[in-house]
MDAnalysis code that builds the backbone (N, CA, C; Angstrom):
import MDAnalysis as mda
import numpy as np

u = mda.Universe.empty(663, n_residues=221, atom_resindex=np.repeat(np.arange(221), 3), trajectory=True)
u.add_TopologyAttr("name", ["N", "CA", "C"] * 221)
u.add_TopologyAttr("resid", np.arange(1, 222))
u.add_TopologyAttr("resname", ["MET", "LEU", "LYS", "HIS", "ARG", "LYS", "ILE", "ALA", "ASP", "ALA", "ASN", "ALA", "SER", "THR", "LEU", "SER", "GLN", "LEU", "LEU", "THR", "GLU", "LEU", "ALA", "LYS", "LYS", "ILE", "SER", "ASN", "SER", "LEU", "GLY", "ASP", "SER", "GLY", "GLU", "ARG", "ALA", "THR", "GLU", "VAL", "PRO", "GLY", "LEU", "MET", "LEU", "TYR", "ARG", "ARG", "THR", "ALA", "PRO", "THR", "VAL", "PRO", "ASN", "PRO", "SER", "THR", "TYR", "GLU", "PRO", "SER", "LEU", "LEU", "VAL", "ILE", "ALA", "GLN", "GLY", "ARG", "ILE", "ARG", "VAL", "ASP", "LEU", "GLY", "LYS", "ALA", "SER", "TYR", "VAL", "PHE", "GLY", "GLN", "SER", "ARG", "PHE", "LEU", "LEU", "THR", "SER", "LEU", "GLU", "LEU", "PRO", "ALA", "VAL", "SER", "GLN", "VAL", "THR", "MET", "ALA", "SER", "GLU", "LYS", "ALA", "PRO", "TYR", "LEU", "ALA", "PHE", "PHE", "LEU", "LYS", "LEU", "ASP", "ILE", "SER", "THR", "VAL", "ARG", "ASP", "ILE", "LEU", "ASN", "THR", "GLU", "GLU", "VAL", "HIS", "ILE", "PRO", "GLU", "ALA", "THR", "SER", "GLY", "ALA", "CYS", "GLY", "MET", "GLY", "MET", "GLY", "GLU", "THR", "THR", "VAL", "GLU", "LEU", "VAL", "THR", "THR", "CYS", "SER", "ARG", "MET", "MET", "ASP", "LEU", "LEU", "ASP", "VAL", "PRO", "ARG", "ASP", "ILE", "SER", "PHE", "PHE", "SER", "LYS", "LEU", "ILE", "GLN", "ARG", "ARG", "SER", "PHE", "ILE", "ALA", "TYR", "CYS", "TRP", "GLU", "VAL", "ARG", "GLU", "HIS", "ALA", "PHE", "ALA", "ARG", "LEU", "PRO", "ARG", "SER", "ARG", "PRO", "SER", "ALA", "THR", "GLY", "PRO", "ARG", "ARG", "ARG", "LEU", "PRO", "GLY", "CYS", "ALA", "GLN", "THR", "THR", "ARG", "SER", "LEU", "CYS", "VAL"])
u.atoms.positions = np.array([
    [0.826, -1.198, 0.000],
    [0.000, 0.000, 0.000],
    [0.869, 1.259, 0.000],
    [1.962, 1.227, 0.783],
    [2.865, 2.379, 0.844],
    [3.499, 2.631, -0.514],
    [3.860, 1.541, -1.212],
    [4.458, 1.670, -2.542],
    [3.471, 2.318, -3.500],
    [2.222, 1.874, -3.451],
    [1.195, 2.435, -4.323],
    [0.968, 3.911, -4.025],
    [1.028, 4.259, -2.736],
    [0.840, 5.660, -2.350],
    [1.966, 6.527, -2.892],
    [3.193, 6.006, -2.829],
    [4.333, 6.757, -3.341],
    [4.213, 6.965, -4.849],
    [3.750, 5.933, -5.551],
    [3.563, 6.043, -6.999],
    [2.491, 7.080, -7.315],
    [1.390, 7.034, -6.540],
    [0.305, 7.997, -6.757],
    [0.781, 9.423, -6.493],
    [1.577, 9.604, -5.427],
    [2.104, 10.935, -5.106],
    [3.036, 11.429, -6.206],
    [3.847, 10.521, -6.752],
    [4.769, 10.886, -7.826],
    [4.005, 11.277, -9.080],
    [2.950, 10.521, -9.391],
    [2.132, 10.845, -10.559],
    [1.442, 12.192, -10.398],
    [0.938, 12.450, -9.180],
    [0.267, 13.727, -8.917],
    [1.236, 14.889, -9.063],
    [2.473, 14.715, -8.579],
    [3.486, 15.756, -8.693],
    [3.849, 16.006, -10.157],
    [3.997, 14.917, -10.926],
    [4.319, 15.041, -12.345],
    [3.192, 15.730, -13.097],
    [1.956, 15.335, -12.792],
    [0.801, 15.944, -13.448],
    [0.729, 17.435, -13.157],
    [0.974, 17.818, -11.903],
    [0.953, 19.228, -11.530],
    [1.998, 20.021, -12.308],
    [3.190, 19.455, -12.437],
    [4.253, 20.129, -13.190],
    [3.891, 20.267, -14.660],
    [3.313, 19.208, -15.231],
    [2.938, 19.243, -16.642],
    [1.828, 20.248, -16.908],
    [0.871, 20.339, -15.987],
    [-0.202, 21.322, -16.135],
    [0.342, 22.747, -16.053],
    [1.303, 22.963, -15.161],
    [1.940, 24.277, -15.065],
    [2.655, 24.625, -16.369],
    [3.352, 23.641, -16.948],
    [4.043, 23.861, -18.212],
    [3.052, 24.126, -19.343],
    [1.938, 23.378, -19.359],
    [0.925, 23.580, -20.393],
    [0.304, 24.967, -20.265],
    [0.018, 25.380, -19.032],
    [-0.545, 26.715, -18.807],
    [0.407, 27.798, -19.322],
    [1.700, 27.616, -19.092],
    [2.697, 28.582, -19.561],
    [2.736, 28.644, -21.079],
    [2.668, 27.482, -21.718],
    [2.681, 27.442, -23.183],
    [1.444, 28.125, -23.767],
    [0.296, 27.876, -23.155],
    [-0.937, 28.515, -23.630],
    [-0.852, 30.020, -23.460],
    [-0.393, 30.452, -22.288],
    [-0.275, 31.887, -22.012],
    [0.693, 32.553, -22.982],
    [1.838, 31.932, -23.213],
    [2.825, 32.504, -24.128],
    [2.285, 32.571, -25.555],
    [1.544, 31.560, -25.949],
    [0.998, 31.530, -27.299],
    [-0.071, 32.604, -27.497],
    [-0.849, 32.861, -26.449],
    [-1.921, 33.863, -26.542],
    [-1.385, 35.288, -26.528],
    [-0.271, 35.523, -25.854],
    [0.228, 36.886, -25.728],
    [-0.782, 37.740, -24.972],
    [-1.208, 38.826, -25.590],
    [-2.190, 39.711, -24.956],
    [-3.620, 39.373, -25.356],
    [-3.798, 38.354, -26.174],
    [-5.134, 38.011, -26.672],
    [-5.901, 37.159, -25.670],
    [-7.226, 37.196, -25.779],
    [-8.071, 36.370, -24.937],
    [-8.342, 35.013, -25.549],
    [-8.153, 34.907, -26.862],
    [-8.350, 33.637, -27.533],
    [-7.558, 33.629, -28.835],
    [-7.267, 32.421, -29.305],
    [-6.488, 32.279, -30.536],
    [-6.873, 31.009, -31.265],
    [-7.164, 31.156, -32.555],
    [-7.322, 30.001, -33.428],
    [-5.939, 29.684, -33.974],
    [-5.354, 28.585, -33.550],
    [-3.969, 28.280, -33.894],
    [-3.853, 27.685, -35.299],
    [-2.591, 27.489, -35.711],
    [-2.330, 26.879, -37.012],
    [-2.633, 25.384, -37.013],
    [-2.707, 24.784, -35.846],
    [-3.086, 23.370, -35.752],
    [-4.589, 23.268, -35.992],
    [-5.024, 22.511, -36.992],
    [-6.456, 22.437, -37.310],
    [-7.313, 22.075, -36.101],
    [-8.296, 22.934, -35.819],
    [-9.237, 22.667, -34.736],
    [-8.792, 23.088, -33.356],
    [-7.549, 23.538, -33.194],
    [-7.042, 23.866, -31.863],
    [-7.256, 25.348, -31.553],
    [-8.021, 25.594, -30.487],
    [-8.271, 26.945, -29.987],
    [-7.708, 27.058, -28.573],
    [-7.182, 28.230, -28.254],
    [-6.671, 28.515, -26.915],
    [-7.452, 29.676, -26.332],
    [-7.700, 29.631, -25.022],
    [-8.520, 30.657, -24.370],
    [-7.894, 31.127, -23.064],
    [-8.080, 32.414, -22.800],
    [-7.701, 32.985, -21.510],
    [-8.833, 33.914, -21.049],
    [-9.177, 33.813, -19.766],
    [-10.112, 34.748, -19.148],
    [-9.510, 35.169, -17.817],
    [-9.567, 36.457, -17.531],
    [-8.943, 36.982, -16.317],
    [-9.954, 37.288, -15.215],
    [-11.205, 36.906, -15.441],
    [-12.252, 37.090, -14.438],
    [-13.378, 36.112, -14.745],
    [-14.170, 35.740, -13.745],
    [-15.324, 34.879, -14.015],
    [-16.244, 35.532, -15.038],
    [-16.937, 34.713, -15.821],
    [-17.815, 35.219, -16.867],
    [-19.273, 34.963, -16.515],
    [-20.160, 35.611, -17.253],
    [-21.594, 35.353, -17.114],
    [-21.918, 34.092, -17.909],
    [-23.034, 33.431, -17.624],
    [-23.419, 32.242, -18.396],
    [-23.525, 32.567, -19.883],
    [-22.971, 31.709, -20.709],
    [-22.897, 31.948, -22.145],
    [-23.555, 30.807, -22.915],
    [-24.776, 31.029, -23.456],
    [-25.410, 29.988, -24.280],
    [-24.617, 29.822, -25.580],
    [-24.397, 28.578, -25.973],
    [-23.590, 28.330, -27.158],
    [-23.827, 26.914, -27.666],
    [-23.273, 26.638, -28.825],
    [-23.342, 25.295, -29.385],
    [-21.994, 24.635, -29.212],
    [-21.985, 23.495, -28.599],
    [-20.743, 22.783, -28.327],
    [-20.472, 21.790, -29.440],
    [-19.345, 21.929, -30.099],
    [-18.973, 21.057, -31.199],
    [-18.284, 19.795, -30.682],
    [-18.198, 18.739, -31.502],
    [-17.403, 17.563, -31.102],
    [-15.981, 18.000, -30.776],
    [-15.561, 17.772, -29.553],
    [-14.305, 18.381, -29.122],
    [-13.804, 17.800, -27.810],
    [-12.582, 18.201, -27.502],
    [-11.931, 17.869, -26.237],
    [-11.524, 19.171, -25.565],
    [-11.898, 19.335, -24.308],
    [-11.569, 20.539, -23.549],
    [-10.743, 20.162, -22.328],
    [-9.521, 20.696, -22.267],
    [-8.619, 20.462, -21.137],
    [-8.326, 21.808, -20.486],
    [-8.514, 21.896, -19.175],
    [-8.280, 23.140, -18.441],
    [-6.885, 23.097, -17.831],
    [-6.026, 24.001, -18.258],
    [-4.675, 24.069, -17.698],
    [-4.652, 24.872, -16.404],
    [-5.616, 25.791, -16.274],
    [-5.700, 26.622, -15.064],
    [-7.088, 27.229, -14.991],
    [-7.654, 27.289, -13.774],
    [-8.984, 27.856, -13.600],
    [-10.059, 26.792, -13.503],
    [-11.297, 27.212, -13.676],
    [-12.435, 26.320, -13.490],
    [-13.604, 26.803, -14.345],
    [-14.409, 25.861, -14.840],
    [-15.541, 26.195, -15.695],
    [-16.747, 25.329, -15.337],
    [-17.928, 25.845, -15.627],
    [-19.168, 25.080, -15.466],
    [-19.862, 25.018, -16.815],
    [-20.285, 23.813, -17.192],
    [-21.007, 23.601, -18.442],
    [-22.332, 22.928, -18.109],
    [-23.429, 23.558, -18.499],
    [-24.766, 23.010, -18.262],
    [-25.339, 22.497, -19.575],
    [-25.704, 21.229, -19.593],
    [-26.324, 20.597, -20.748],
    [-27.645, 20.007, -20.295],
    [-28.731, 20.705, -20.587],
    [-30.031, 20.269, -20.088],
    [-30.025, 20.268, -18.571],
    [-30.361, 19.135, -17.957],
    [-30.365, 19.021, -16.504],
    [-29.006, 18.607, -15.940],
    [-28.069, 18.288, -16.816],
    [-26.742, 17.857, -16.365],
    [-25.801, 19.057, -16.255],
    [-24.983, 19.062, -15.212],
    [-23.993, 20.119, -15.015],
    [-22.612, 19.486, -14.875],
    [-21.643, 20.062, -15.577],
    [-20.258, 19.608, -15.505],
    [-19.430, 20.758, -14.955],
    [-18.945, 20.597, -13.734],
    [-18.126, 21.618, -13.093],
    [-16.741, 21.021, -12.892],
    [-15.724, 21.621, -13.490],
    [-14.408, 20.988, -13.443],
    [-13.298, 21.998, -13.683],
    [-12.092, 21.544, -13.341],
    [-10.897, 22.349, -13.545],
    [-9.798, 21.477, -14.088],
    [-8.610, 21.555, -13.483],
    [-7.451, 20.850, -14.009],
    [-7.550, 19.331, -13.904],
    [-8.296, 18.829, -12.960],
    [-8.287, 17.387, -12.700],
    [-9.168, 16.589, -13.649],
    [-10.011, 17.267, -14.424],
    [-10.926, 16.569, -15.322],
    [-10.889, 17.210, -16.707],
    [-11.245, 16.412, -17.726],
    [-11.406, 16.968, -19.068],
    [-12.826, 16.693, -19.541],
    [-13.274, 17.452, -20.540],
    [-14.627, 17.297, -21.079],
    [-14.532, 16.860, -22.534],
    [-15.291, 15.820, -22.862],
    [-15.291, 15.283, -24.209],
    [-16.722, 15.248, -24.731],
    [-16.902, 15.663, -25.970],
    [-18.221, 15.580, -26.584],
    [-18.100, 15.050, -27.997],
    [-19.173, 14.404, -28.488],
    [-19.136, 13.812, -29.821],
    [-20.229, 14.353, -30.740],
    [-21.052, 15.259, -30.232],
    [-22.155, 15.808, -31.020],
    [-22.196, 17.323, -30.892],
    [-22.904, 17.983, -31.804],
    [-23.184, 19.407, -31.627],
    [-24.333, 19.513, -30.626],
    [-24.071, 20.175, -29.493],
    [-25.041, 20.218, -28.411],
    [-25.249, 21.643, -27.913],
    [-26.487, 22.045, -27.676],
    [-26.747, 23.357, -27.085],
    [-26.464, 23.318, -25.593],
    [-25.621, 24.193, -25.118],
    [-25.240, 24.183, -23.708],
    [-24.988, 25.609, -23.246],
    [-24.800, 25.746, -21.936],
    [-24.487, 27.047, -21.336],
    [-23.200, 26.884, -20.544],
    [-22.208, 27.733, -20.824],
    [-20.929, 27.628, -20.126],
    [-20.639, 28.905, -19.352],
    [-19.864, 28.757, -18.283],
    [-19.507, 29.892, -17.438],
    [-18.170, 29.626, -16.756],
    [-17.204, 30.481, -17.002],
    [-15.939, 30.399, -16.277],
    [-16.202, 30.840, -14.849],
    [-15.885, 29.985, -13.887],
    [-16.205, 30.275, -12.488],
    [-14.988, 30.632, -11.649],
    [-13.786, 30.352, -12.160],
    [-12.573, 30.666, -11.405],
    [-11.523, 31.221, -12.366],
    [-11.231, 32.520, -12.203],
    [-10.234, 33.182, -13.039],
    [-9.899, 34.530, -12.421],
    [-8.658, 34.944, -12.574],
    [-8.232, 36.246, -12.057],
    [-7.054, 36.736, -12.890],
    [-6.670, 37.985, -12.685],
    [-5.520, 38.532, -13.394],
    [-4.253, 37.749, -13.045],
    [-4.120, 37.381, -11.781],
    [-2.926, 36.668, -11.329],
    [-2.934, 35.210, -11.767],
    [-4.105, 34.598, -11.753],
    [-4.238, 33.188, -12.137],
    [-5.399, 33.059, -13.124],
    [-5.173, 33.410, -14.384],
    [-6.258, 33.385, -15.374],
    [-6.712, 31.977, -15.723],
    [-7.927, 31.915, -16.226],
    [-8.451, 30.673, -16.787],
    [-7.748, 30.441, -18.118],
    [-7.136, 29.263, -18.288],
    [-6.416, 28.921, -19.504],
    [-6.923, 27.577, -20.015],
    [-7.401, 27.552, -21.248],
    [-8.041, 26.344, -21.772],
    [-7.463, 25.927, -23.111],
    [-7.373, 24.621, -23.274],
    [-6.937, 23.962, -24.505],
    [-8.173, 23.288, -25.088],
    [-8.620, 23.759, -26.244],
    [-9.872, 23.280, -26.844],
    [-9.571, 22.725, -28.229],
    [-9.760, 21.425, -28.408],
    [-9.475, 20.790, -29.688],
    [-10.761, 20.261, -30.307],
    [-11.113, 20.826, -31.460],
    [-12.268, 20.314, -32.200],
    [-11.881, 18.987, -32.822],
    [-12.677, 17.942, -32.557],
    [-12.353, 16.604, -33.044],
    [-12.822, 16.410, -34.478],
    [-12.015, 15.706, -35.236],
    [-12.367, 15.308, -36.590],
    [-13.203, 14.043, -36.481],
    [-14.516, 14.180, -36.602],
    [-15.404, 13.048, -36.383],
    [-15.176, 11.945, -37.407],
    [-14.737, 12.297, -38.605],
    [-14.434, 11.257, -39.584],
    [-13.293, 10.377, -39.078],
    [-12.321, 10.982, -38.370],
    [-11.227, 10.209, -37.786],
    [-11.742, 9.324, -36.664],
    [-12.643, 9.863, -35.831],
    [-13.219, 9.079, -34.746],
    [-13.982, 7.889, -35.311],
    [-14.793, 8.127, -36.340],
    [-15.548, 7.033, -36.951],
    [-14.599, 5.978, -37.522],
    [-13.519, 6.444, -38.125],
    [-12.551, 5.516, -38.706],
    [-11.958, 4.619, -37.628],
    [-11.655, 5.200, -36.469],
    [-11.109, 4.427, -35.360],
    [-12.145, 3.416, -34.861],
    [-13.390, 3.859, -34.743],
    [-14.444, 2.952, -34.284],
    [-14.640, 1.794, -35.255],
    [-14.429, 2.057, -36.539],
    [-14.640, 1.029, -37.552],
    [-13.449, 0.086, -37.712],
    [-12.243, 0.586, -37.427],
    [-11.044, -0.205, -37.737],
    [-10.312, -0.747, -36.515],
    [-10.423, -0.067, -35.375],
    [-9.709, -0.515, -34.183],
    [-10.589, -1.444, -33.362],
    [-9.964, -2.284, -32.539],
    [-10.704, -3.200, -31.676],
    [-11.089, -2.484, -30.394],
    [-12.064, -1.588, -30.520],
    [-12.535, -0.803, -29.381],
    [-14.013, -1.076, -29.186],
    [-14.378, -1.482, -27.984],
    [-15.779, -1.775, -27.688],
    [-16.486, -0.504, -27.253],
    [-17.537, -0.153, -27.963],
    [-18.371, 0.991, -27.592],
    [-19.763, 0.464, -27.278],
    [-20.251, 0.686, -26.061],
    [-21.558, 0.154, -25.689],
    [-22.682, 0.805, -26.487],
    [-23.804, 0.120, -26.560],
    [-24.959, 0.682, -27.232],
    [-25.461, 1.901, -26.466],
    [-26.079, 2.813, -27.198],
    [-26.604, 4.021, -26.571],
    [-27.686, 3.665, -25.561],
    [-27.679, 4.373, -24.453],
    [-28.707, 4.194, -23.432],
    [-29.422, 5.511, -23.227],
    [-30.467, 5.483, -22.395],
    [-31.225, 6.707, -22.147],
    [-30.370, 7.767, -21.478],
    [-29.266, 7.353, -20.809],
    [-28.405, 8.322, -20.136],
    [-27.287, 8.852, -21.008],
    [-27.135, 8.307, -22.217],
    [-26.054, 8.746, -23.101],
    [-26.429, 10.080, -23.721],
    [-25.621, 11.109, -23.461],
    [-25.966, 12.451, -23.918],
    [-24.981, 13.005, -24.931],
    [-23.958, 12.246, -25.290],
    [-22.974, 12.746, -26.227],
    [-21.921, 13.618, -25.590],
    [-21.889, 13.668, -24.265],
    [-20.896, 14.474, -23.540],
    [-20.503, 13.729, -22.272],
    [-19.241, 13.815, -21.885],
    [-18.804, 13.160, -20.662],
    [-17.482, 13.708, -20.183],
    [-17.171, 13.465, -18.903],
    [-15.916, 13.904, -18.314],
    [-15.041, 12.697, -18.005],
    [-13.734, 12.934, -18.002],
    [-12.775, 11.911, -17.627],
    [-11.675, 12.524, -16.783],
    [-10.870, 11.678, -16.189],
    [-9.779, 12.150, -15.339],
    [-8.590, 12.588, -16.186],
    [-8.089, 13.772, -15.914],
    [-6.907, 14.269, -16.604],
    [-5.696, 13.461, -16.155],
    [-4.932, 12.956, -17.114],
    [-3.791, 12.104, -16.813],
    [-2.493, 12.729, -17.311],
    [-1.391, 12.161, -16.837],
    [-0.078, 12.601, -17.300],
    [0.028, 12.436, -18.813],
    [-0.477, 11.299, -19.321],
    [-0.399, 11.026, -20.752],
    [-1.186, 12.053, -21.563],
    [-2.367, 12.399, -21.087],
    [-3.200, 13.354, -21.821],
    [-2.552, 14.733, -21.867],
    [-2.067, 15.212, -20.722],
    [-1.455, 16.546, -20.678],
    [-0.160, 16.563, -21.492],
    [0.583, 15.454, -21.470],
    [1.786, 15.363, -22.288],
    [1.442, 15.497, -23.765],
    [0.338, 14.870, -24.163],
    [-0.089, 14.944, -25.554],
    [-0.512, 16.356, -25.924],
    [-1.238, 17.023, -25.031],
    [-1.605, 18.429, -25.260],
    [-0.359, 19.287, -25.438],
    [0.620, 19.050, -24.598],
    [1.859, 19.825, -24.640],
    [2.601, 19.594, -25.952],
    [2.584, 18.343, -26.432],
    [3.232, 18.037, -27.708],
    [2.545, 18.761, -28.855],
    [1.226, 18.840, -28.786],
    [0.510, 19.552, -29.839],
    [0.816, 21.045, -29.781],
    [0.977, 21.587, -28.571],
    [1.369, 22.990, -28.436],
    [2.759, 23.216, -29.040],
    [3.648, 22.245, -28.869],
    [5.002, 22.378, -29.401],
    [5.006, 22.453, -30.926],
    [3.986, 21.879, -31.563],
    [3.906, 21.943, -33.023],
    [3.798, 23.375, -33.525],
    [3.292, 24.270, -32.690],
    [3.141, 25.662, -33.108],
    [4.493, 26.306, -33.375],
    [5.540, 25.727, -32.804],
    [6.893, 26.252, -33.028],
    [7.552, 25.642, -34.264],
    [6.901, 24.618, -34.841],
    [7.457, 23.960, -36.039],
    [6.327, 23.817, -37.065],
    [5.939, 24.909, -37.711],
    [4.768, 24.902, -38.607],
    [4.823, 23.838, -39.695],
    [6.012, 23.499, -40.179],
    [6.106, 22.538, -41.277],
    [5.669, 21.132, -40.853],
    [5.668, 20.861, -39.551],
    [5.292, 19.532, -39.058],
    [3.811, 19.411, -38.719],
    [3.094, 20.527, -38.750],
    [1.712, 20.536, -38.258],
    [0.810, 19.609, -39.064],
    [0.865, 19.683, -40.388],
    [-0.089, 18.950, -41.213],
    [-0.028, 17.445, -40.970],
    [1.150, 16.919, -40.714],
    [1.294, 15.478, -40.497],
    [1.090, 15.086, -39.042],
    [1.836, 15.723, -38.150],
    [1.858, 15.263, -36.767],
    [0.582, 15.593, -36.000],
    [-0.122, 16.666, -36.353],
    [-1.350, 16.983, -35.624],
    [-2.386, 15.882, -35.808],
    [-2.494, 15.337, -37.023],
    [-3.438, 14.249, -37.264],
    [-2.987, 12.978, -36.558],
    [-1.701, 12.723, -36.583],
    [-1.172, 11.519, -35.938],
    [-1.399, 11.556, -34.434],
    [-1.138, 12.716, -33.817],
    [-1.329, 12.854, -32.368],
    [-2.787, 12.673, -32.001],
    [-3.670, 13.314, -32.773],
    [-5.088, 13.206, -32.455],
    [-5.554, 11.763, -32.574],
    [-5.135, 11.070, -33.601],
    [-5.587, 9.693, -33.824],
    [-5.046, 8.728, -32.789],
    [-3.739, 8.783, -32.541],
    [-3.095, 7.780, -31.706],
    [-3.067, 8.109, -30.219],
    [-3.323, 9.354, -29.867],
    [-3.205, 9.727, -28.461],
    [-4.495, 10.240, -27.863],
    [-5.046, 11.319, -28.411],
    [-6.210, 11.929, -27.788],
    [-7.367, 10.960, -27.678],
    [-7.743, 10.351, -28.789],
    [-8.898, 9.465, -28.756],
    [-8.648, 8.294, -27.816],
    [-7.423, 7.774, -27.820],
    [-7.099, 6.633, -26.954],
    [-7.291, 6.973, -25.489],
    [-6.945, 8.194, -25.079],
    [-7.041, 8.566, -23.673],
    [-8.456, 8.976, -23.268],
    [-9.367, 9.007, -24.232],
    [-10.727, 9.453, -23.932],
    [-11.721, 8.301, -23.817],
    [-11.264, 7.058, -23.968],
    [-12.222, 5.950, -23.963],
    [-12.933, 5.779, -22.618],
    [-12.375, 6.284, -21.533],
    [-13.014, 6.070, -20.239],
    [-14.359, 6.773, -20.132],
    [-14.632, 7.737, -21.020],
    [-15.945, 8.387, -21.001],
    [-16.740, 7.993, -22.237],
    [-16.365, 6.892, -22.882],
    [-16.988, 6.512, -24.145],
    [-18.477, 6.227, -24.000],
    [-18.887, 5.677, -22.842],
    [-20.298, 5.333, -22.712],
    [-21.175, 6.575, -22.668],
    [-20.587, 7.739, -22.302],
    [-21.347, 8.981, -22.266],
    [-21.191, 9.769, -23.562],
    [-19.972, 9.824, -24.076],
    [-19.697, 10.722, -25.191],
    [-19.828, 10.073, -26.559],
    [-19.491, 8.788, -26.678],
    [-19.445, 8.192, -27.997],
    [-20.568, 7.198, -28.263],
    [-21.383, 6.883, -27.260],
    [-22.395, 5.849, -27.461],
    [-23.405, 6.239, -28.544],
    [-23.629, 7.536, -28.731],
    [-24.616, 7.970, -29.705],
    [-23.996, 8.286, -31.057],
    [-22.710, 8.088, -31.198],
    [-22.037, 8.400, -32.453],
    [-22.095, 7.196, -33.376],
    [-22.747, 7.315, -34.548],
    [-22.816, 6.172, -35.465],
    [-21.436, 5.799, -35.984],
    [-21.215, 4.504, -36.197],
    [-19.914, 4.039, -36.670],
    [-19.677, 4.380, -38.136],
    [-20.720, 4.622, -38.888],
    [-20.558, 5.043, -40.277],
    [-21.378, 6.293, -40.509],
    [-20.916, 7.128, -41.416],
    [-21.589, 8.399, -41.667],
    [-22.913, 8.162, -42.358],
    [-24.036, 8.674, -41.795],
    [-25.327, 8.483, -42.445],
    [-25.400, 9.306, -43.722],
    [-26.176, 8.820, -44.683],
    [-26.324, 9.571, -45.929],
    [-27.198, 10.777, -45.699],
    [-26.894, 11.851, -46.417],
    [-27.636, 13.101, -46.266],
    [-28.984, 12.965, -46.949],
    [-30.054, 13.331, -46.257],
    [-31.402, 13.252, -46.815],
    [-32.041, 14.613, -46.946],
    [-31.338, 15.652, -46.596],
    [-31.917, 16.972, -46.677],
    [-30.968, 17.986, -46.106],
    [-31.366, 19.248, -46.041],
    [-30.486, 20.290, -45.513],
    [-30.206, 20.076, -44.042],
    [-29.027, 20.469, -43.630],
    [-28.639, 20.334, -42.230],
    [-29.468, 21.270, -41.374],
    [-29.961, 20.748, -40.236],
    [-30.800, 21.560, -39.362],
    [-30.071, 21.872, -38.076],
    [-30.341, 23.047, -37.535],
    [-29.765, 23.411, -36.256],
    [-30.533, 22.724, -35.143],
    [-29.852, 22.427, -34.055],
    [-30.513, 21.867, -32.887],
    [-31.411, 22.915, -32.257],
    [-32.537, 22.507, -31.683],
    [-33.433, 23.475, -31.041],
    [-32.700, 24.278, -29.988],
    [-32.884, 25.581, -30.030],
    [-32.283, 26.458, -29.031],
    [-30.865, 26.868, -29.329],
    [-30.290, 26.403, -30.466],
    [-28.911, 26.736, -30.789],
    [-28.840, 28.009, -31.605],
    [-27.814, 28.770, -31.320],
    [-27.572, 29.957, -32.126],
    [-27.080, 29.501, -33.476],
    [-27.327, 30.323, -34.522],
    [-26.925, 29.948, -35.862],
    [-25.413, 29.880, -35.997],
    [-24.700, 30.736, -35.296],
    [-23.251, 30.717, -35.345],
    [-22.725, 29.804, -34.256],
    [-21.951, 28.812, -34.657],
    [-21.390, 27.864, -33.694],
    [-20.277, 28.517, -32.904],
    [-20.337, 28.387, -31.588],
    [-19.301, 28.931, -30.725],
    [-18.895, 27.860, -29.731],
    [-17.727, 28.002, -29.178],
    [-17.258, 26.998, -28.217],
    [-17.716, 27.360, -26.817],
    [-17.509, 26.425, -25.902],
    [-17.921, 26.608, -24.522],
    [-16.835, 27.209, -23.653],
    [-15.745, 27.616, -24.235],
    [-14.581, 27.980, -23.427],
    [-14.545, 29.442, -23.042],
    [-15.656, 30.153, -23.205],
    [-15.639, 31.584, -22.896],
    [-16.386, 31.863, -21.616],
])
């Protein structure tokens, strides 16, 4: 038991250091801006220096990792309140309300938001030996998981790509396929159960979800 405790303490210390490094990279990349659409496809960075008011928005298929601060996301009757210790994963476009609840000038809210390539997710579901349970009445297309050393390391590697633009087109897809999705399976019964394994054929114009604004925005504000 003592050995396991020491390992857990070491992992917690490593995770804390990695989150601090990720927060620094996000802050440096943002400069004086509050948000940035990076050169890495789908990767957005956010900073808020004070708590925000509730913000209705449409949540895209994505992964949200908080490097510093805290946020609340309300989806219908479900509420997700989390900070550095948890990440949020979604597989559908969902109407939700988000609110940064912990942020200050000294310790701003810093977020890593990666829009997922659903075609890549479907490809993994179709080709890899991954068991995804059937959708249940509780499956909402959104779920939280525990932030791990591996996940934060992967986020940090993707941030490092911003310093080597020529590598972005290849390595960003490789990282997302082999790392991000792999570390998100623990919330698969909530986030991926409603995602079809093959793309349905289009039968008409795309419709917005009830209550969604026409312009898609992220939950990280």
